[in-house]
C-alpha atoms as one frame of an Amber mdcrd trajectory, in Angstrom:
protein
  -9.388  19.149  34.833  -5.823  18.951  36.168  -3.063  20.290  33.943   0.407
  18.711  34.285   3.282  21.157  33.794   5.229  19.159  31.161   8.492  20.923
  32.143   7.282  24.198  30.600   9.550  27.251  31.039   8.198  29.618  33.715
   7.456  32.573  31.417   5.590  30.453  28.868   3.658  28.674  31.593   2.636
  31.985  33.144   1.368  33.233  29.761  -0.654  30.041  29.221  -2.135  30.305
  32.709  -3.086  33.983  32.199  -4.823  33.171  28.942  -6.661  30.263  30.584
  -7.784  32.330  33.598  -8.975  35.209  31.388 -10.997  32.849  29.193 -12.389
  31.005  32.212 -13.440  34.285  33.873 -15.266  35.347  30.735 -16.952  31.926
  30.473 -18.043  32.057  34.122 -19.606  35.498  33.529 -21.531  34.169  30.520
 -22.685  31.193  32.597 -24.004  33.451  35.361 -25.978  35.422  32.761 -27.171
  32.343  30.827 -25.523  33.583  27.620 -22.954  30.889  26.805 -22.397  30.798
  23.069 -23.181  27.591  21.093 -20.138  25.804  19.662 -19.333  25.019  16.040
 -17.242  21.972  17.003 -19.017  18.991  15.411 -19.023  17.087  18.712 -21.018
  19.829  20.474 -23.064  21.355  17.654 -26.312  19.369  18.060 -29.489  21.173
  19.131 -29.511  19.545  22.580 -26.129  21.114  23.343 -27.323  24.557  22.245
 -30.434  24.287  24.422 -28.633  23.281  27.623 -26.453  25.933  29.249 -25.009
  23.437  31.725 -23.831  21.148  28.920 -22.453  24.095  26.984 -20.514  25.160
  30.070 -19.020  21.654  30.327 -18.061  21.664  26.634 -16.490  25.132  26.800
 -14.570  24.225  29.951 -13.309  21.049  28.276 -12.122  22.973  25.215 -10.390
  25.623  27.327  -8.546  22.970  29.334  -7.673  21.035  26.181  -6.212  24.159
  24.578  -4.096  24.867  27.655  -2.769  21.302  27.704  -1.898  21.473  24.004
  -0.105  24.791  24.537   1.917  23.312  27.393   2.877  20.289  25.301   3.973
  22.619  22.484   6.027  24.725  24.923   7.649  21.850  26.840  11.420  22.168
  27.208  12.292  18.842  25.553  13.749  17.713  22.227  11.616  17.533  19.103
  11.133  13.746  19.167   9.990  13.803  22.789   7.711  16.767  22.081   6.061
  14.945  19.178   5.354  11.939  21.408   4.057  14.197  24.174   1.771  16.039
  21.751   0.441  12.735  20.447  -0.217  11.408  23.966  -1.927  14.621  25.012
  -4.092  14.494  21.883  -5.135  10.917  22.666  -6.054  11.808  26.249  -7.892
  15.006  25.307  -9.962  13.276  22.628 -10.795  10.377  24.950 -12.120  12.533
  27.828 -14.400  14.722  25.710 -17.817  15.047  27.405 -19.396  14.104  24.090
 -18.078  10.546  24.508 -20.105   9.662  27.600 -23.751   8.944  28.229 -24.126
  11.180  31.305 -22.472  14.254  29.741 -23.810  14.193  26.172 -27.278  15.832
  25.996 -27.802  14.611  22.418 -27.341  11.042  23.604 -29.653  11.565  26.584
 -32.355  13.085  24.386 -32.128  10.152  21.970 -32.362   7.760  24.931 -35.540
   9.419  26.227 -37.194   9.764  22.834 -36.519   6.109  21.990 -37.653   4.954
  25.442 -34.296   3.291  26.003 -34.185   1.465  22.664 -31.198   3.495  21.442
 -28.996   2.233  24.261 -30.255  -1.329  23.859 -29.441  -1.244  20.156 -26.090
   0.404  20.885 -25.127  -2.378  23.269 -25.982  -4.925  20.589 -23.662  -3.121
  18.154 -20.976  -3.003  20.854 -21.066  -6.743  21.545 -21.145  -7.527  17.832
 -17.986  -5.455  17.372 -16.437  -7.092  20.414 -16.888 -10.470  18.736 -15.406
  -9.152  15.471 -12.488  -7.580  17.313 -12.864  -4.236  15.553 -15.171  -1.243
  15.355 -17.752  -1.123  12.568 -17.482   2.112  10.592 -19.928   1.406   7.793
 -22.733  -0.962   6.830 -20.526  -3.745   5.488 -23.499  -5.781   4.285 -24.036
  -3.297   1.455 -20.735  -4.061  -0.300 -19.197  -7.068  -1.979 -15.845  -7.087
  -3.739 -16.378  -7.705  -7.426 -20.098  -6.874  -7.215 -20.261  -3.165  -6.339
 -16.631  -2.342  -5.505 -13.608  -3.389  -7.606 -15.835  -3.801 -10.648 -13.713
  -2.586 -13.578 -13.674  -5.386 -16.153 -10.478  -7.337 -16.721  -8.674 -10.596
 -16.048  -5.915 -11.982 -13.871  -3.072 -12.844 -16.257  -0.419 -13.933 -13.731
  -0.116 -14.963 -10.108   2.499 -16.167  -7.653   2.681 -16.472  -3.867   2.856
 -12.672  -3.422   0.473 -11.175  -5.938  -1.954 -11.467  -8.810  -1.527  -9.271
 -11.866  -4.744  -7.895 -13.390  -5.043  -6.602 -16.945  -8.092  -4.425 -17.591
 -10.325  -4.567 -20.657  -9.938  -1.537 -22.949 -12.801   0.975 -23.071 -11.509
   2.773 -26.177 -10.874   1.629 -29.754  -7.294   2.873 -29.618  -4.832   2.955
 -26.716  -1.477   4.520 -26.019   1.345   2.234 -27.078   3.051   2.059 -23.674
   0.987   0.333 -20.976   0.566   1.500 -17.392   1.245  -0.649 -14.316  -0.344
   0.377 -10.992   1.349  -0.689  -7.742  -0.945  -0.069  -4.754   0.173  -0.349
  -1.115   0.392  -3.893   0.245  -0.833  -2.581   3.588  -4.381  -2.278   2.147
  -6.474  -3.880  -0.590  -5.871  -2.474  -4.069  -9.475  -1.453  -4.711  -9.055
   1.963  -3.118  -8.029   2.677  -6.726 -11.178   0.967  -8.057 -14.009   1.607
  -5.621 -17.029   2.265  -7.843 -17.150   3.394 -11.490 -17.681   7.063 -10.652
 -14.631   7.299  -8.345 -12.311   4.663  -9.806  -8.842   5.829 -10.836  -8.423
   2.497 -12.620 -11.516   2.997 -14.765 -10.579   6.627 -15.424  -7.154   5.604
 -16.729  -8.658   2.880 -18.918 -11.207   5.375 -20.287  -8.368   7.781 -21.156
  -6.923   5.186 -23.502  -4.264   3.506 -21.371  -3.720  -0.248 -21.246  -3.822
  -0.684 -17.485  -2.327  -3.462 -15.391  -2.519  -3.635 -11.592  -0.789  -5.589
  -8.821  -3.235  -7.190  -6.372  -1.158  -8.119  -3.328  -1.946 -11.316  -1.469
  -3.412 -11.109   2.024  -1.490 -13.787   4.003  -3.335 -15.736   6.687  -2.016
 -17.349   9.888  -2.412 -20.889   8.544  -0.645 -20.243   5.208   2.391 -22.542
   5.036   3.770 -21.878   1.531   6.465 -19.419   2.626   4.386 -16.230   2.445
   4.918 -15.603   6.169   8.684 -15.487   5.556   8.496 -13.047   2.618  11.115
 -10.276   2.724  11.541  -6.795   1.324  13.632  -8.285  -1.480  10.856 -10.751
  -2.300   8.410  -7.876  -2.763  10.846  -6.145  -5.116  11.778  -9.228  -7.163
   8.718 -11.466  -7.069   6.269  -8.595  -6.746   7.059  -5.458  -8.718   9.806
  -6.641 -11.067   7.947  -9.849 -11.878   4.831  -7.816 -12.690   6.859  -5.475
 -14.900   8.306  -8.423 -16.827   4.832  -9.840 -17.457   3.518  -6.468 -18.626
   6.484  -6.086 -20.974   5.859  -9.541 -22.397   2.138  -8.982 -22.961   2.569
  -5.473 -24.392   5.782  -6.311 -26.312   7.176  -2.997 -25.050  10.717  -2.731
 -23.666   9.645   0.091 -21.376   6.338   0.692 -19.634   4.862   3.404 -17.405
   4.429   2.703 -13.697   2.491   4.279 -10.825   2.951   3.639  -7.110   0.591
   4.730  -4.346   1.848   5.240  -0.763   3.917   2.204   0.323   3.417   0.887
  -3.204   5.397   3.875  -4.467   8.223   3.152  -2.033   8.348  -0.500  -3.133
   8.119   0.449  -6.815  10.928   3.030  -6.621  13.160   0.583  -4.737  12.484
  -2.145  -7.307  13.376   0.206 -10.154  16.624   1.141  -8.397  17.383  -2.584
  -8.052  16.683  -3.070 -11.767  18.970  -0.109 -12.502  21.733  -1.748 -10.445
  21.340  -4.790 -12.705  21.629  -2.622 -15.815  17.920  -2.671 -16.692  15.653
   0.348 -17.191  12.192  -1.148 -17.634  10.120   1.973 -16.878   9.784   5.011
 -19.139   7.921   7.186 -16.618   7.132   7.011 -12.936   4.158   8.359 -10.957
   4.319   8.536  -7.152   1.148   9.277  -5.196   1.532  10.287  -1.514   4.791
   8.345  -1.346   7.729   8.531   1.035  11.247   7.997  -0.292  12.984  10.199
   2.266  11.571   9.275   5.686  13.039  12.239   7.545  10.171  14.060   9.314
   7.694  11.388   8.197   4.820  12.803  10.225   2.713  11.529  13.089   3.810
   7.905  12.596   7.213   8.953  13.929   5.756   8.751  17.457   5.894   4.951
  17.192   9.462   4.835  15.897  12.441   4.105  18.127  15.160   1.479  18.481
  13.335  -0.399  21.219  10.221  -0.791  19.073  12.332  -1.884  16.105  14.111
  -4.501  18.201  10.776  -5.802  19.450   9.503  -6.197  15.890  12.772  -7.849
  14.844  12.366 -10.430  17.610   8.660 -10.996  16.996   8.582 -10.971  13.211
  12.089 -10.985  11.762  12.124 -14.741  11.059   8.474 -15.152  10.101   4.910
 -14.638  11.180   2.389 -11.911  10.431   1.876  -8.278  11.300  -1.875  -8.366
  11.760  -4.371  -6.209   9.922  -6.154  -5.637  13.228  -3.089  -4.039  14.830
  -2.342  -1.969  11.747  -5.954  -0.804  11.514  -6.104   0.187  15.177  -2.877
   2.164  14.849  -4.125   4.134  11.855  -7.523   4.779  13.451  -5.908   6.316
  16.522  -3.939   8.716  14.354  -7.299  10.524  14.020  -9.288   9.295  17.023
 -12.120  11.829  16.906 -13.029  10.942  13.317 -12.178   7.228  13.292 -12.857
   6.071  16.857 -14.905   8.315  19.153 -17.329   9.359  16.443 -18.416   5.709
  16.146 -18.476   5.174  19.907 -21.048   7.964  20.172 -23.153   7.188  17.120
 -23.012   3.377  17.134 -22.906   2.528  20.826 -24.439   5.483  22.695 -27.076
   6.503  20.137 -27.664   3.040  18.657 -27.398   4.358  15.106 -26.527   1.942
  12.312 -23.479   3.237  10.438 -24.318   4.358   6.881 -22.997   2.574   3.790
 -19.795   4.232   2.540 -17.489   2.518   0.051 -14.288   4.136   1.300 -14.941
   3.058   4.896 -15.787  -0.461   3.719 -12.377  -0.573   2.052 -10.818   0.818
   5.225 -12.313  -2.059   7.238 -11.016  -4.673   4.777  -7.448  -4.749   6.067
  -4.508  -6.978   5.149  -1.904  -8.842   7.142   1.757  -8.360   6.254   4.592
 -10.904   6.253   6.626 -10.371   9.413  10.122 -10.143   7.858   8.869  -7.620
   5.284   7.303  -5.425   7.979  10.260  -5.631  10.379  12.699  -4.681   7.602
  10.501  -1.841   6.391  10.007  -0.399   9.878  13.711  -0.377  10.704  15.219
   0.618   7.359  12.749   3.345   6.435  11.076   4.993   9.407  13.878   4.387
  11.928  17.122   4.546   9.945  15.959   6.246   6.692  18.355   4.110   4.669
  16.590   4.160   1.283  17.544   7.773   0.652  21.218   7.034   1.392  22.932
   5.793  -1.807  24.130   2.216  -1.435  22.965   1.781   2.161  20.301  -0.742
   1.177  21.597  -3.946  -0.406  19.287  -6.410  -2.173  20.659  -9.650  -3.652
  24.151  -8.344  -3.020  23.507  -5.167  -5.020  23.553  -1.724  -3.377  20.648
   0.359  -4.662  20.526   4.114  -5.226  17.278   5.999  -5.829  19.378   8.790
  -7.306  20.042   6.642 -10.374  16.371   6.913 -11.402  16.283   9.464 -14.211
  12.939   8.804 -15.922  10.292  11.589 -16.025   8.382  11.489 -12.735   5.028
  12.867 -11.614   4.928  13.320  -7.835   1.645  14.010  -6.060   1.162  15.052
  -2.421  -2.004  15.866  -0.449  -1.945  19.078   1.563  -3.763  17.732   4.668
  -2.171  14.271   4.553  -1.364  13.075   8.103   0.220   9.784   6.973   2.549
  11.150   4.270   2.862  14.892   5.023   3.163  16.790   1.775   6.459  18.346
   2.840   7.838  14.799   3.129   6.384  13.781  -0.251   7.967  16.910  -1.756
  11.407  15.746  -0.618  11.272  13.159  -3.411  11.901  16.010  -5.868  15.482
  16.005  -4.555  15.832  12.230  -4.361  15.304  11.542  -8.088  17.283  12.871
 -11.030  14.878  12.963 -13.976  12.498  15.725 -15.069   9.861  16.062 -12.348
   6.369  17.506 -12.107   5.217  18.011  -8.528   1.508  18.557  -7.889  -0.139
  19.301  -4.546  -3.794  18.388  -4.058  -6.252  19.483  -1.412  -7.557  17.211
   1.363  -5.944  14.136   2.900  -4.156  10.877   2.184  -7.128   9.129   0.559
  -9.689  11.835  -0.277  -6.998  13.911  -1.980  -5.986  11.039  -4.250  -9.477
   9.692  -4.969 -10.873  12.911  -6.425 -12.520  12.145  -9.787 -13.074  15.031
 -12.229 -16.808  14.352 -12.531 -17.272  15.501  -8.920 -15.749  18.949  -9.613
 -14.458  19.039  -6.043 -11.406  20.445  -4.299  -8.399  21.937  -6.047  -4.694
  21.439  -6.676  -1.542  23.511  -6.962   1.046  23.185  -9.719   3.531  25.231
 -11.715   2.261  25.674 -15.253   5.811  25.703 -16.618   8.102  22.699 -16.171
  10.461  23.162 -13.239  13.856  21.491 -13.783  14.712  19.209 -10.892  17.737
  21.356 -10.061  15.449  24.371  -9.552  13.022  22.826  -7.069  13.556  24.906
  -3.914  14.627  23.109  -0.748  11.740  24.667   1.167   8.419  23.275  -0.147
   6.609  26.418   0.997   8.710  28.407  -1.490   7.484  26.066  -4.219   3.887
  26.539  -3.060   4.205  30.333  -3.037   4.902  30.278  -6.777   2.354  27.605
  -7.712  -0.937  28.199  -9.522  -4.164  27.191  -7.766  -6.407  25.135 -10.083
 -10.031  24.219  -9.341 -11.128  20.605  -9.465  -9.338  17.278  -9.769  -5.645
  16.738 -10.506  -6.452  13.603 -12.529  -6.699  15.375 -15.948  -3.371  17.116
 -15.267  -1.760  13.729 -14.599  -3.403  12.098 -17.631  -2.162  14.905 -19.870
   1.365  14.443 -18.518   1.171  10.652 -18.856   0.003  10.878 -22.470   3.276
  12.609 -23.315   5.182   9.623 -21.922   3.051   6.927 -23.543   3.792   7.039
 -27.272   1.333   7.059 -30.181  -2.093   5.486 -30.034  -2.579   2.058 -31.595
  -5.546  -0.259 -32.044  -6.656  -1.760 -28.742  -6.267  -5.535 -28.373  -9.454
  -7.479 -27.854  -7.723 -10.411 -26.125  -6.107  -9.978 -22.727  -2.804 -11.624
 -21.808  -0.836 -13.692 -24.322   0.270 -17.278 -24.934   2.751 -17.239 -22.054
   0.402 -15.404 -19.703  -3.193 -16.391 -20.481  -6.299 -15.219 -18.625  -6.583
 -17.137 -15.341  -9.791 -15.717 -13.865 -11.948 -12.622 -14.133 -11.044  -9.444
 -12.256 -10.926  -8.641  -9.408  -9.355 -12.058  -8.876  -9.343 -14.242  -5.803
  -6.512 -12.675  -3.753  -8.401  -9.464  -3.057 -11.401 -11.383  -1.715  -9.434
 -12.984   1.133 -10.317 -11.226   4.388  -7.945 -10.945   7.316  -8.841 -12.880
  10.439
């Protein structure tokens, strides 16, 4: 495998080469003696790999070369932005050329082919052509799930809708509820039911069972033939006609001047911006704020930065600035290739080379059920957040003629980050502790962007870090690692910690209402509503 030099300083290159040669010499000696060690890497851990010294030699050689290439990319004498792009490109190439990805060099695949008398490859080709027709890779058995039947099943009703969203109110599960209701704002880049997969892992159902009156925004999935203005929707439309409209409806139904609100990922960014806009108008409609894996300060925003530059922003402005759609297919492909081994090549091997039907998995079904985005909204978001990081700069974003300032938000805020999150790195989520001015509780959970958030207590899985005493916002250290060094490690889910915090913001308990909505906002249809059932094309 050839190894480009990447403009690596001579001394560092020499050290990388010495390490490579030493490891290769040792591997060659093991090969001559027939003692090559099996690998623990999931791609090469099958029994056929362990039984074939030639295949093990190929896998070891691949991993040695991959390590050397990664070291050279890390050591390249270039600026940080260029290095990040180089590292990403090298990762894509390394993952693509793995010997596990090809029929002739994967002994597990060859064994399956022989044992099935060729049926595995025949079936795999059928899966391949089916996916080719769909225009995307199948990651789970999609026939086993139906929205409203076995995912997104928490009982409730749609009590409001407009061109951007439906608002769902959920049926109480307790005789009494906290006086202040809770509004959930999921990301518009995905369907909302990541928060309501199945009863045992539904954050929505958990919150309802804890005695909160829960409302949720179900964003519309615009289609290419929609002609009612949705394809021209802007960032300001999502703030005004999305979040702030939902808040007004919740206030009317609950007869509460202030409510609690939670935003997840992009939903948290939209929610915080909408609250800053309300603040600029002299309104403070939210008593407490929860932000889950949310970016407010987009400096060092993680691996997505590799796609961000002025040229790309200009292209999106030209393509989408005046209307049109950012397709779910393009968004889905981009996110899959952030983790190609897990979300691309794994399925190439299992589905196409081995002819294995993908198992049924609710989270992957949700992942395949993508949404399109209005072009002007996406173009604005890409430029003003990831490229220019304007939201964190007081007054640099103007909506309806009003400059907004996230620093004016002073309500109690619960901020959650996931330690292995590759989409919203926890260090970036932590930066929100210095963007807001109210009392803040920051909690760090284990695992990634989705698995860290969707971690129900009944599973007794993972862990989270938090300070047991309240840390005033002025005392949050600049370096998130300093915060982590003083944090307590707690076993299990962070959900009870959040619910305990939220209860303190939610007022006394009162008798739960048996009728959803009110005279002005009656029940329109049963949850999950019709918007969430629209699939992207």
